[in-house]
ZALOMI-717073 format. One record per residue: residue number from 0; residue in one letter; x, y, z of N, C-alpha, C in turn. Coordinates in nm, 4 decimals, always signed. Layout:
BEGIN
+-----+-----+----------+----------+----------+----------+----------+----------+----------+----------+----------+
!   n ! res !      nxx !      nyy !      nzz !     caxx !     cayy !     cazz !      cxx !      cyy !      czz !
+-----+-----+----------+----------+----------+----------+----------+----------+----------+----------+----------+
! NUM !   a !        X !        Y !        Z !        X !        Y !        Z !        X !        Y !        Z !
...
+-----+-----+----------+----------+----------+----------+----------+----------+----------+----------+----------+
This chain:
BEGIN
+-----+-----+----------+----------+----------+----------+----------+----------+----------+----------+----------+
!   n ! res !      nxx !      nyy !      nzz !     caxx !     cayy !     cazz !      cxx !      cyy !      czz !
+-----+-----+----------+----------+----------+----------+----------+----------+----------+----------+----------+
!   0 !   m ! -30.9588 ! +19.3553 !  +7.3212 ! -31.0812 ! +19.4277 !  +7.3495 ! -31.0626 ! +19.5046 !  +7.4805 !
!   1 !   k ! -31.1293 ! +19.6130 !  +7.4898 ! -31.1149 ! +19.6966 !  +7.6082 ! -31.1736 ! +19.6280 !  +7.7306 !
!   2 !   t ! -31.1028 ! +19.6404 !  +7.8422 ! -31.1450 ! +19.5702 !  +7.9636 ! -31.2730 ! +19.6293 !  +8.0221 !
!   3 !   h ! -31.2945 ! +19.7591 !  +8.0052 ! -31.4176 ! +19.8169 !  +8.0618 ! -31.5406 ! +19.7639 !  +7.9890 !
!   4 !   r ! -31.5279 ! +19.7346 !  +7.8604 ! -31.6419 ! +19.6764 !  +7.7882 ! -31.6690 ! +19.5352 !  +7.8382 !
!   5 !   l ! -31.5636 ! +19.4573 !  +7.8595 ! -31.5806 ! +19.3227 !  +7.9146 ! -31.6468 ! +19.3281 !  +8.0517 !
!   6 !   a ! -31.6054 ! +19.4245 !  +8.1330 ! -31.6640 ! +19.4378 !  +8.2669 ! -31.8120 ! +19.4739 !  +8.2590 !
!   7 !   r ! -31.8480 ! +19.5606 !  +8.1639 ! -31.9896 ! +19.5976 !  +8.1495 ! -32.0729 ! +19.4798 !  +8.1032 !
!   8 !   v ! -32.0207 ! +19.4046 !  +8.0068 ! -32.0937 ! +19.2875 !  +7.9574 ! -32.1070 ! +19.1844 !  +8.0683 !
!   9 !   a ! -31.9993 ! +19.1637 !  +8.1439 ! -32.0040 ! +19.0683 !  +8.2550 ! -32.1073 ! +19.1107 !  +8.3594 !
!  10 !   e ! -32.1172 ! +19.2392 !  +8.3849 ! -32.2155 ! +19.2881 !  +8.4821 ! -32.3580 ! +19.2663 !  +8.4316 !
!  11 !   v ! -32.3808 ! +19.2881 !  +8.3031 ! -32.5143 ! +19.2649 !  +8.2457 ! -32.5496 ! +19.1166 !  +8.2542 !
!  12 !   v ! -32.4528 ! +19.0298 !  +8.2216 ! -32.4772 ! +18.8852 !  +8.2299 ! -32.5097 ! +18.8459 !  +8.3735 !
!  13 !   r ! -32.4351 ! +18.9010 !  +8.4690 ! -32.4595 ! +18.8691 !  +8.6109 ! -32.5981 ! +18.9154 !  +8.6542 !
!  14 !   e ! -32.6370 ! +19.0367 !  +8.6153 ! -32.7691 ! +19.0893 !  +8.6526 ! -32.8813 ! +19.0053 !  +8.5934 !
!  15 !   v ! -32.8717 ! +18.9757 !  +8.4650 ! -32.9770 ! +18.8997 !  +8.3977 ! -32.9869 ! +18.7596 !  +8.4565 !
!  16 !   a ! -32.8717 ! +18.6961 !  +8.4790 ! -32.8724 ! +18.5606 !  +8.5347 ! -32.9326 ! +18.5609 !  +8.6753 !
!  17 !   s ! -32.8948 ! +18.6576 !  +8.7576 ! -32.9457 ! +18.6576 !  +8.8953 ! -33.0955 ! +18.6872 !  +8.9006 !
!  18 !   t ! -33.1433 ! +18.7831 !  +8.8219 ! -33.2871 ! +18.8117 !  +8.8257 ! -33.3678 ! +18.6983 !  +8.7645 !
!  19 !   t ! -33.3139 ! +18.6345 !  +8.6620 ! -33.3847 ! +18.5220 !  +8.6010 ! -33.3936 ! +18.4050 !  +8.6980 !
!  20 !   i ! -33.2826 ! +18.3751 !  +8.7651 ! -33.2821 ! +18.2647 !  +8.8612 ! -33.3746 ! +18.2956 !  +8.9786 !
!  21 !   l ! -33.3705 ! +18.4180 !  +9.0249 ! -33.4465 ! +18.4541 !  +9.1444 ! -33.5965 ! +18.4653 !  +9.1183 !
!  22 !   f ! -33.6357 ! +18.5246 !  +9.0063 ! -33.7761 ! +18.5577 !  +8.9871 ! -33.8485 ! +18.4773 !  +8.8801 !
!  23 !   e ! -33.7779 ! +18.4246 !  +8.7807 ! -33.8472 ! +18.3684 !  +8.6668 ! -33.8351 ! +18.2174 !  +8.6521 !
!  24 !   m ! -33.7411 ! +18.1547 !  +8.7182 ! -33.7254 ! +18.0097 !  +8.7035 ! -33.8239 ! +17.9372 !  +8.7939 !
!  25 !   r ! -33.8814 ! +17.8312 !  +8.7410 ! -33.9812 ! +17.7544 !  +8.8145 ! -33.9286 ! +17.6172 !  +8.8580 !
!  26 !   d ! -33.8024 ! +17.5882 !  +8.8314 ! -33.7441 ! +17.4579 !  +8.8629 ! -33.7309 ! +17.4432 !  +9.0152 !
!  27 !   p ! -33.7930 ! +17.3409 !  +9.0762 ! -33.7849 ! +17.3251 !  +9.2215 ! -33.6449 ! +17.2870 !  +9.2701 !
!  28 !   r ! -33.5592 ! +17.2389 !  +9.1803 ! -33.4229 ! +17.2045 !  +9.2207 ! -33.3388 ! +17.3283 !  +9.2461 !
!  29 !   v ! -33.3736 ! +17.4369 !  +9.1800 ! -33.2939 ! +17.5594 !  +9.1884 ! -33.3501 ! +17.6470 !  +9.2989 !
!  30 !   k ! -33.2933 ! +17.6326 !  +9.4179 ! -33.3318 ! +17.7186 !  +9.5305 ! -33.2083 ! +17.7441 !  +9.6151 !
!  31 !   n ! -33.2115 ! +17.8521 !  +9.6905 ! -33.0977 ! +17.8967 !  +9.7714 ! -32.9742 ! +17.9193 !  +9.6847 !
!  32 !   v ! -32.9944 ! +17.9761 !  +9.5665 ! -32.8851 ! +18.0023 !  +9.4727 ! -32.8592 ! +18.1524 !  +9.4680 !
!  33 !   t ! -32.7319 ! +18.1891 !  +9.4786 ! -32.6912 ! +18.3285 !  +9.4687 ! -32.5853 ! +18.3398 !  +9.3610 !
!  34 !   v ! -32.6032 ! +18.4328 !  +9.2692 ! -32.5023 ! +18.4581 !  +9.1675 ! -32.3982 ! +18.5507 !  +9.2287 !
!  35 !   t ! -32.2737 ! +18.5042 !  +9.2367 ! -32.1689 ! +18.5831 !  +9.3021 ! -32.0922 ! +18.6704 !  +9.2040 !
!  36 !   r ! -32.0547 ! +18.6145 !  +9.0890 ! -31.9792 ! +18.6932 !  +8.9911 ! -31.9916 ! +18.6278 !  +8.8541 !
!  37 !   c ! -31.9367 ! +18.6967 !  +8.7543 ! -31.9434 ! +18.6464 !  +8.6169 ! -31.8148 ! +18.6844 !  +8.5461 !
!  38 !   e ! -31.7639 ! +18.5922 !  +8.4669 ! -31.6455 ! +18.6190 !  +8.3851 ! -31.6826 ! +18.5961 !  +8.2392 !
!  39 !   v ! -31.6490 ! +18.6931 !  +8.1545 ! -31.6792 ! +18.6837 !  +8.0122 ! -31.5466 ! +18.6728 !  +7.9374 !
!  40 !   a ! -31.5412 ! +18.5824 !  +7.8398 ! -31.4209 ! +18.5660 !  +7.7581 ! -31.3980 ! +18.6918 !  +7.6750 !
!  41 !   a ! -31.2738 ! +18.7129 !  +7.6324 ! -31.2378 ! +18.8339 !  +7.5585 ! -31.3119 ! +18.8454 !  +7.4261 !
!  42 !   d ! -31.3491 ! +18.7314 !  +7.3656 ! -31.4208 ! +18.7362 !  +7.2388 ! -31.5727 ! +18.7405 !  +7.2559 !
!  43 !   l ! -31.6202 ! +18.7499 !  +7.3781 ! -31.7630 ! +18.7569 !  +7.4129 ! -31.8410 ! +18.6333 !  +7.3680 !
!  44 !   q ! -31.7743 ! +18.5209 !  +7.3492 ! -31.8409 ! +18.3987 !  +7.3052 ! -31.8843 ! +18.3112 !  +7.4216 !
!  45 !   h ! -31.8151 ! +18.3221 !  +7.5361 ! -31.8442 ! +18.2376 !  +7.6512 ! -31.8510 ! +18.3217 !  +7.7782 !
!  46 !   a ! -31.9384 ! +18.2797 !  +7.8691 ! -31.9504 ! +18.3465 !  +7.9987 ! -31.9635 ! +18.2407 !  +8.1068 !
!  47 !   k ! -31.8831 ! +18.2549 !  +8.2121 ! -31.8935 ! +18.1673 !  +8.3291 ! -31.9669 ! +18.2451 !  +8.4368 !
!  48 !   v ! -32.0755 ! +18.1883 !  +8.4839 ! -32.1535 ! +18.2499 !  +8.5902 ! -32.1277 ! +18.1688 !  +8.7162 !
!  49 !   y ! -32.0663 ! +18.2323 !  +8.8159 ! -32.0337 ! +18.1652 !  +8.9416 ! -32.1511 ! +18.1799 !  +9.0374 !
!  50 !   v ! -32.1963 ! +18.0666 !  +9.0904 ! -32.3111 ! +18.0664 !  +9.1815 ! -32.2710 ! +18.0011 !  +9.3132 !
!  51 !   s ! -32.3335 ! +18.0479 !  +9.4177 ! -32.3167 ! +17.9886 !  +9.5498 ! -32.4495 ! +17.9243 !  +9.5882 !
!  52 !   v ! -32.4425 ! +17.7981 !  +9.6292 ! -32.5636 ! +17.7253 !  +9.6652 ! -32.5524 ! +17.6850 !  +9.8112 !
!  53 !   m ! -32.6439 ! +17.7333 !  +9.8925 ! -32.6453 ! +17.6959 ! +10.0337 ! -32.7265 ! +17.5685 ! +10.0502 !
!  54 !   g ! -32.6701 ! +17.4745 ! +10.1221 ! -32.7389 ! +17.3484 ! +10.1448 ! -32.6401 ! +17.2330 ! +10.1432 !
!  55 !   t ! -32.6927 ! +17.1142 ! +10.1391 ! -32.6096 ! +16.9939 ! +10.1407 ! -32.5453 ! +16.9734 ! +10.0033 !
!  56 !   e ! -32.4560 ! +16.8761 !  +9.9964 ! -32.3911 ! +16.8428 !  +9.8694 ! -32.4936 ! +16.7999 !  +9.7652 !
!  57 !   k ! -32.5927 ! +16.7236 !  +9.8085 ! -32.6956 ! +16.6781 !  +9.7145 ! -32.7765 ! +16.7965 !  +9.6613 !
!  58 !   q ! -32.8110 ! +16.8895 !  +9.7481 ! -32.8839 ! +17.0079 !  +9.7040 ! -32.7997 ! +17.0910 !  +9.6077 !
!  59 !   q ! -32.6679 ! +17.0975 !  +9.6337 ! -32.5792 ! +17.1696 !  +9.5428 ! -32.5767 ! +17.1050 !  +9.4049 !
!  60 !   r ! -32.5608 ! +16.9738 !  +9.4033 ! -32.5573 ! +16.9016 !  +9.2751 ! -32.6887 ! +16.9185 !  +9.1993 !
!  61 !   d ! -32.8003 ! +16.9052 !  +9.2716 ! -32.9309 ! +16.9209 !  +9.2070 ! -32.9499 ! +17.0616 !  +9.1503 !
!  62 !   a ! -32.9103 ! +17.1626 !  +9.2284 ! -32.9250 ! +17.3007 !  +9.1827 ! -32.8373 ! +17.3275 !  +9.0613 !
!  63 !   l ! -32.7151 ! +17.2768 !  +9.0631 ! -32.6265 ! +17.2978 !  +8.9494 ! -32.6786 ! +17.2253 !  +8.8253 !
!  64 !   h ! -32.7339 ! +17.1062 !  +8.8442 ! -32.7924 ! +17.0317 !  +8.7321 ! -32.9127 ! +17.1077 !  +8.6749 !
!  65 !   g ! -32.9964 ! +17.1630 !  +8.7629 ! -33.1101 ! +17.2432 !  +8.7178 ! -33.0664 ! +17.3688 !  +8.6448 !
!  66 !   l ! -32.9590 ! +17.4328 !  +8.6934 ! -32.9081 ! +17.5528 !  +8.6272 ! -32.8514 ! +17.5205 !  +8.4893 !
!  67 !   k ! -32.7812 ! +17.4076 !  +8.4794 ! -32.7265 ! +17.3702 !  +8.3482 ! -32.8388 ! +17.3406 !  +8.2490 !
!  68 !   n ! -32.9469 ! +17.2821 !  +8.2965 ! -33.0612 ! +17.2576 !  +8.2091 ! -33.1311 ! +17.3875 !  +8.1690 !
!  69 !   a ! -33.1241 ! +17.4887 !  +8.2541 ! -33.1928 ! +17.6151 !  +8.2280 ! -33.1020 ! +17.7197 !  +8.1637 !
!  70 !   a ! -32.9814 ! +17.6814 !  +8.1243 ! -32.8878 ! +17.7777 !  +8.0658 ! -32.9453 ! +17.8416 !  +7.9396 !
!  71 !   g ! -33.0153 ! +17.7663 !  +7.8592 ! -33.0770 ! +17.8218 !  +7.7381 ! -33.1832 ! +17.9248 !  +7.7703 !
!  72 !   f ! -33.2598 ! +17.9012 !  +7.8766 ! -33.3624 ! +17.9964 !  +7.9190 ! -33.2978 ! +18.1274 !  +7.9635 !
!  73 !   v ! -33.1879 ! +18.1164 !  +8.0387 ! -33.1167 ! +18.2365 !  +8.0844 ! -33.0564 ! +18.3088 !  +7.9637 !
!  74 !   q ! -33.0038 ! +18.2341 !  +7.8668 ! -32.9479 ! +18.2961 !  +7.7465 ! -33.0552 ! +18.3688 !  +7.6662 !
!  75 !   s ! -33.1767 ! +18.3148 !  +7.6613 ! -33.2832 ! +18.3840 !  +7.5886 ! -33.3193 ! +18.5152 !  +7.6563 !
!  76 !   k ! -33.3178 ! +18.5177 !  +7.7895 ! -33.3433 ! +18.6432 !  +7.8616 ! -33.2291 ! +18.7417 !  +7.8382 !
!  77 !   l ! -33.1064 ! +18.6884 !  +7.8301 ! -32.9901 ! +18.7728 !  +7.8054 ! -32.9947 ! +18.8325 !  +7.6642 !
!  78 !   a ! -33.0462 ! +18.7566 !  +7.5675 ! -33.0536 ! +18.8049 !  +7.4292 ! -33.1452 ! +18.9258 !  +7.4177 !
!  79 !   k ! -33.2468 ! +18.9330 !  +7.5000 ! -33.3379 ! +19.0472 !  +7.4971 ! -33.2722 ! +19.1737 !  +7.5518 !
!  80 !   r ! -33.1743 ! +19.1562 !  +7.6396 ! -33.1113 ! +19.2699 !  +7.7073 ! -32.9802 ! +19.3128 !  +7.6420 !
!  81 !   l ! -32.9050 ! +19.2173 !  +7.5883 ! -32.7703 ! +19.2435 !  +7.5393 ! -32.7713 ! +19.2530 !  +7.3872 !
!  82 !   m ! -32.7267 ! +19.3635 !  +7.3338 ! -32.7228 ! +19.3829 !  +7.1897 ! -32.5775 ! +19.3763 !  +7.1412 !
!  83 !   t ! -32.5276 ! +19.2549 !  +7.1234 ! -32.3935 ! +19.2346 !  +7.0696 ! -32.4019 ! +19.1393 !  +6.9512 !
!  84 !   r ! -32.2915 ! +19.1314 !  +6.8772 ! -32.2910 ! +19.0438 !  +6.7609 ! -32.3045 ! +18.8976 !  +6.8029 !
!  85 !   f ! -32.2339 ! +18.8602 !  +6.9094 ! -32.2382 ! +18.7235 !  +6.9597 ! -32.3030 ! +18.7216 !  +7.0971 !
!  86 !   l ! -32.3855 ! +18.6237 !  +7.1188 ! -32.4452 ! +18.6048 !  +7.2505 ! -32.3590 ! +18.5046 !  +7.3266 !
!  87 !   p ! -32.3114 ! +18.5389 !  +7.4439 ! -32.2250 ! +18.4457 !  +7.5168 ! -32.2993 ! +18.3173 !  +7.5557 !
!  88 !   v ! -32.2305 ! +18.2052 !  +7.5420 ! -32.2824 ! +18.0771 !  +7.5881 ! -32.2563 ! +18.0714 !  +7.7386 !
!  89 !   i ! -32.3615 ! +18.0515 !  +7.8165 ! -32.3504 ! +18.0574 !  +7.9626 ! -32.3186 ! +17.9202 !  +8.0193 !
!  90 !   t ! -32.2203 ! +17.9192 !  +8.1090 ! -32.1830 ! +17.8003 !  +8.1842 ! -32.1911 ! +17.8351 !  +8.3319 !
!  91 !   f ! -32.2589 ! +17.7528 !  +8.4095 ! -32.2704 ! +17.7767 !  +8.5535 ! -32.1622 ! +17.6975 !  +8.6264 !
!  92 !   v ! -32.0960 ! +17.7653 !  +8.7210 ! -31.9879 ! +17.7054 !  +8.7992 ! -32.0156 ! +17.7338 !  +8.9462 !
!  93 !   v ! -31.9953 ! +17.6333 !  +9.0322 ! -32.0157 ! +17.6525 !  +9.1758 ! -31.8995 ! +17.7332 !  +9.2318 !
!  94 !   d ! -31.9304 ! +17.8390 !  +9.3038 ! -31.8301 ! +17.9241 !  +9.3685 ! -31.8186 ! +17.8812 !  +9.5141 !
!  95 !   e ! -31.7059 ! +17.8265 !  +9.5499 ! -31.6857 ! +17.7757 !  +9.6857 ! -31.6365 ! +17.8848 !  +9.7813 !
!  96 !   g ! -31.6147 ! +18.0050 !  +9.7320 ! -31.5593 ! +18.1126 !  +9.8145 ! -31.6442 ! +18.1472 !  +9.9351 !
!  97 !   v ! -31.7753 ! +18.1514 !  +9.9184 ! -31.8644 ! +18.1890 ! +10.0286 ! -31.8594 ! +18.0831 ! +10.1386 !
!  98 !   k ! -31.8677 ! +17.9559 ! +10.1005 ! -31.8634 ! +17.8494 ! +10.2005 ! -31.7283 ! +17.8455 ! +10.2711 !
!  99 !   k ! -31.6219 ! +17.8701 ! +10.1962 ! -31.4884 ! +17.8700 ! +10.2570 ! -31.4730 ! +17.9856 ! +10.3551 !
! 100 !   s ! -31.5274 ! +18.1021 ! +10.3223 ! -31.5166 ! +18.2156 ! +10.4137 ! -31.5978 ! +18.1915 ! +10.5407 !
! 101 !   i ! -31.7123 ! +18.1266 ! +10.5291 ! -31.7913 ! +18.0929 ! +10.6474 ! -31.7149 ! +17.9933 ! +10.7340 !
! 102 !   e ! -31.6504 ! +17.8969 ! +10.6702 ! -31.5729 ! +17.7968 ! +10.7439 ! -31.4526 ! +17.8609 ! +10.8137 !
! 103 !   v ! -31.3844 ! +17.9543 ! +10.7474 ! -31.2715 ! +18.0229 ! +10.8094 ! -31.3196 ! +18.1047 ! +10.9294 !
! 104 !   g ! -31.4323 ! +18.1716 ! +10.9166 ! -31.4886 ! +18.2472 ! +11.0289 ! -31.5233 ! +18.1571 ! +11.1465 !
! 105 !   r ! -31.5781 ! +18.0392 ! +11.1163 ! -31.6106 ! +17.9449 ! +11.2223 ! -31.4837 ! +17.8966 ! +11.2926 !
! 106 !   i ! -31.3798 ! +17.8668 ! +11.2163 ! -31.2535 ! +17.8205 ! +11.2750 ! -31.1907 ! +17.9294 ! +11.3610 !
! 107 !   l ! -31.1936 ! +18.0539 ! +11.3134 ! -31.1374 ! +18.1637 ! +11.3927 ! -31.2162 ! +18.1865 ! +11.5216 !
! 108 !   a ! -31.3484 ! +18.1781 ! +11.5137 ! -31.4311 ! +18.1943 ! +11.6348 ! -31.4023 ! +18.0819 ! +11.7345 !
! 109 !   e ! -31.3847 ! +17.9604 ! +11.6841 ! -31.3526 ! +17.8464 ! +11.7711 ! -31.2166 ! +17.8666 ! +11.8371 !
! 110 !   e ! -31.1209 ! +17.9166 ! +11.7615 ! -30.9871 ! +17.9417 ! +11.8175 ! -30.9929 ! +18.0510 ! +11.9238 !
! 111 !   k ! -31.0693 ! +18.1560 ! +11.8994 ! -31.0853 ! +18.2614 ! +12.0010 ! -31.1471 ! +18.2053 ! +12.1277 !
! 112 !   r ! -31.2486 ! +18.1205 ! +12.1098 ! -31.3156 ! +18.0622 ! +12.2264 ! -31.2183 ! +17.9762 ! +12.3061 !
! 113 !   l ! -31.1361 ! +17.9009 ! +12.2375 ! -31.0397 ! +17.8148 ! +12.3070 ! -30.9341 ! +17.8962 ! +12.3814 !
! 114 !   r ! -30.8962 ! +18.0097 ! +12.3265 ! -30.7972 ! +18.0954 ! +12.3931 ! -30.8579 ! +18.1826 ! +12.5014 !
! 115 !   g ! -30.9897 ! +18.1898 ! +12.5061 ! -31.0568 ! +18.2698 ! +12.6083 ! -31.0653 ! +18.4163 ! +12.5727 !
! 116 !   e ! -31.0442 ! +18.4499 ! +12.4475 ! -31.0526 ! +18.5893 ! +12.4055 ! -31.1976 ! +18.6270 ! +12.3823 !
! 117 !   t ! -31.2257 ! +18.7565 ! +12.3921 ! -31.3601 ! +18.8072 ! +12.3663 ! -31.3561 ! +18.8964 ! +12.2435 !
! 118 !   d ! -31.4712 ! +18.9387 ! +12.1987 ! -31.4795 ! +19.0261 ! +12.0823 ! -31.4636 ! +19.1731 ! +12.1177 !
! 119 !   e ! -31.4449 ! +19.2042 ! +12.2462 ! -31.4283 ! +19.3428 ! +12.2871 ! -31.2908 ! +19.3912 ! +12.2457 !
! 120 !   p ! -31.2787 ! +19.5181 ! +12.2055 ! -31.1466 ! +19.5688 ! +12.1689 ! -31.0572 ! +19.5756 ! +12.2921 !
! 121 !   p ! -30.9275 ! +19.5497 ! +12.2767 ! -30.8381 ! +19.5521 ! +12.3919 ! -30.8222 ! +19.6940 ! +12.4448 !
! 122 !   v ! -30.8073 ! +19.7071 ! +12.5769 ! -30.7874 ! +19.8353 ! +12.6420 ! -30.6370 ! +19.8579 ! +12.6516 !
! 123 !   v ! -30.5902 ! +19.9680 ! +12.5939 ! -30.4479 ! +19.9988 ! +12.5937 ! -30.4239 ! +20.1088 ! +12.6944 !
! 124 !   d ! -30.3341 ! +20.0840 ! +12.7903 ! -30.2995 ! +20.1832 ! +12.8902 ! -30.1651 ! +20.2417 ! +12.8508 !
! 125 !   d ! -30.1665 ! +20.3671 ! +12.8019 ! -30.0414 ! +20.4294 ! +12.7589 ! -29.9762 ! +20.5102 ! +12.8700 !
! 126 !   g ! -30.0302 ! +20.5055 ! +12.9893 ! -29.9703 ! +20.5723 ! +13.1042 ! -30.0154 ! +20.7152 ! +13.1210 !
! 127 !   s ! -30.0829 ! +20.7743 ! +13.0273 ! -30.1283 ! +20.9120 ! +13.0408 ! -30.2580 ! +20.9148 ! +13.1197 !
! 128 !   e ! -30.2731 ! +21.0191 ! +13.1951 ! -30.3947 ! +21.0342 ! +13.2739 ! -30.4866 ! +21.1324 ! +13.2037 !
! 129 !   t ! -30.6137 ! +21.1201 ! +13.2273 ! -30.7101 ! +21.2112 ! +13.1661 ! -30.7258 ! +21.3341 ! +13.2531 !
! 130 !   a ! -30.7906 ! +21.4354 ! +13.1970 ! -30.8109 ! +21.5614 ! +13.2686 ! -30.9029 ! +21.5415 ! +13.3883 !
! 131 !   e ! -30.9896 ! +21.4407 ! +13.3841 ! -31.0809 ! +21.4189 ! +13.4945 ! -31.0072 ! +21.3702 ! +13.6195 !
! 132 !   d ! -30.8941 ! +21.2997 ! +13.6001 ! -30.8194 ! +21.2463 ! +13.7135 ! -30.7316 ! +21.3513 ! +13.7790 !
! 133 !   d ! -30.6908 ! +21.4550 ! +13.7068 ! -30.6023 ! +21.5579 ! +13.7610 ! -30.6826 ! +21.6587 ! +13.8426 !
! 134 !   d ! -30.6100 ! +21.7290 ! +13.9330 ! -30.6744 ! +21.8355 ! +14.0092 ! -30.6948 ! +21.9599 ! +13.9247 !
! 135 !   e ! -30.5988 ! +21.9873 ! +13.8340 ! -30.6130 ! +22.1041 ! +13.7496 ! -30.6402 ! +22.0608 ! +13.6063 !
! 136 !   p ! -30.7056 ! +22.1428 ! +13.5292 ! -30.7396 ! +22.1048 ! +13.3925 ! -30.6152 ! +22.0880 ! +13.3053 !
! 137 !   a ! -30.6285 ! +22.0133 ! +13.1971 ! -30.5159 ! +21.9863 ! +13.1084 ! -30.4730 ! +22.1115 ! +13.0334 !
! 138 !   d ! -30.5582 ! +22.2117 ! +13.0237 ! -30.5263 ! +22.3336 ! +12.9507 ! -30.4662 ! +22.4409 ! +13.0426 !
! 139 !   a ! -30.4287 ! +22.4040 ! +13.1640 ! -30.3735 ! +22.5025 ! +13.2572 ! -30.2447 ! +22.5609 ! +13.2030 !
! 140 !   e ! -30.1564 ! +22.4807 ! +13.1448 ! -30.0327 ! +22.5314 ! +13.0874 ! -30.0619 ! +22.6234 ! +12.9711 !
! 141 !   a ! -30.1558 ! +22.5859 ! +12.8880 ! -30.1883 ! +22.6656 ! +12.7704 ! -30.2438 ! +22.8010 ! +12.8105 !
! 142 !   e ! -30.3234 ! +22.8055 ! +12.9166 ! -30.3803 ! +22.9326 ! +12.9613 ! -30.2728 ! +23.0190 ! +13.0235 !
! 143 !   a ! -30.1813 ! +22.9591 ! +13.0983 ! -30.0785 ! +23.0355 ! +13.1654 ! -29.9743 ! +23.0859 ! +13.0659 !
! 144 !   g ! -29.9269 ! +22.9983 ! +12.9772 ! -29.8191 ! +23.0360 ! +12.8862 ! -29.8685 ! +23.0975 ! +12.7574 !
! 145 !   g ! -29.9930 ! +23.0838 ! +12.7260 ! -30.0453 ! +23.1395 ! +12.6030 ! -30.0248 ! +23.0474 ! +12.4835 !
! 146 !   e ! -29.9532 ! +22.9362 ! +12.5011 ! -29.9314 ! +22.8432 ! +12.3921 ! -30.0242 ! +22.7237 ! +12.4097 !
! 147 !   d ! -30.0535 ! +22.6563 ! +12.3014 ! -30.1374 ! +22.5377 ! +12.3083 ! -30.0584 ! +22.4217 ! +12.3651 !
! 148 !   a ! -30.1272 ! +22.3419 ! +12.4441 ! -30.0644 ! +22.2223 ! +12.4984 ! -30.0397 ! +22.1246 ! +12.3842 !
! 149 !   p ! -29.9325 ! +22.0437 ! +12.3952 ! -29.9054 ! +21.9489 ! +12.2871 ! -30.0197 ! +21.8488 ! +12.2716 !
! 150 !   g ! -30.0587 ! +21.8251 ! +12.1459 ! -30.1626 ! +21.7271 ! +12.1184 ! -30.3036 ! +21.7839 ! +12.1242 !
! 151 !   t ! -30.3185 ! +21.9133 ! +12.1574 ! -30.4539 ! +21.9696 ! +12.1621 ! -30.4692 ! +22.0672 ! +12.0461 !
! 152 !   p ! -30.5851 ! +22.0769 ! +11.9887 ! -30.6055 ! +22.1716 ! +11.8787 ! -30.6067 ! +22.3134 ! +11.9312 !
! 153 !   p ! -30.5665 ! +22.4096 ! +11.8486 ! -30.5665 ! +22.5483 ! +11.8945 ! -30.7076 ! +22.5958 ! +11.9260 !
! 154 !   q ! -30.7191 ! +22.6680 ! +12.0369 ! -30.8477 ! +22.7203 ! +12.0814 ! -30.8562 ! +22.8687 ! +12.0500 !
! 155 !   p ! -30.9747 ! +22.9163 ! +12.0094 ! -30.9875 ! +23.0614 ! +11.9838 ! -30.9785 ! +23.1383 ! +12.1160 !
! 156 !   k ! -30.9134 ! +23.2526 ! +12.1106 ! -30.8934 ! +23.3339 ! +12.2320 ! -31.0160 ! +23.4225 ! +12.2548 !
! 157 !   a ! -31.0607 ! +23.4219 ! +12.3791 ! -31.1755 ! +23.5066 ! +12.4154 ! -31.1247 ! +23.6446 ! +12.4484 !
! 158 !   e ! -31.1950 ! +23.7473 ! +12.3995 ! -31.1521 ! +23.8839 ! +12.4249 ! -31.2332 ! +23.9506 ! +12.5299 !
+-----+-----+----------+----------+----------+----------+----------+----------+----------+----------+----------+
């Protein structure tokens, strides 16, 4: 099957799942849930919906349990939107990527703090002086010789 069709179906599944979870589900266990991505099998029979749940391990387990119980509800919303021969069976999977990226950022910030580095960009001194420090302007050679100084864009000549 063509990959662009799979990508379109996966995007529709992701949109329907995220809007259903965000706006239409009434389960108190399902909160702080974000749909990150969706993978659809080549035969369009199965779809894995990856979700990120912010909170403790218990809150994650509860939210995932609530999502698994509500999979049929999400599939019914998907059936109204998706016109294919087969309706994908939805499976919710916890996506640990977001939590891992936050943890990596925290570790890097801690390492920077320990080394005494700041978030300011480093100042590089290449030994060249600016025109403000010189007595004569940087374009003095260009005006005298008629050629442009190296590294400067050509200037229009005044008549």
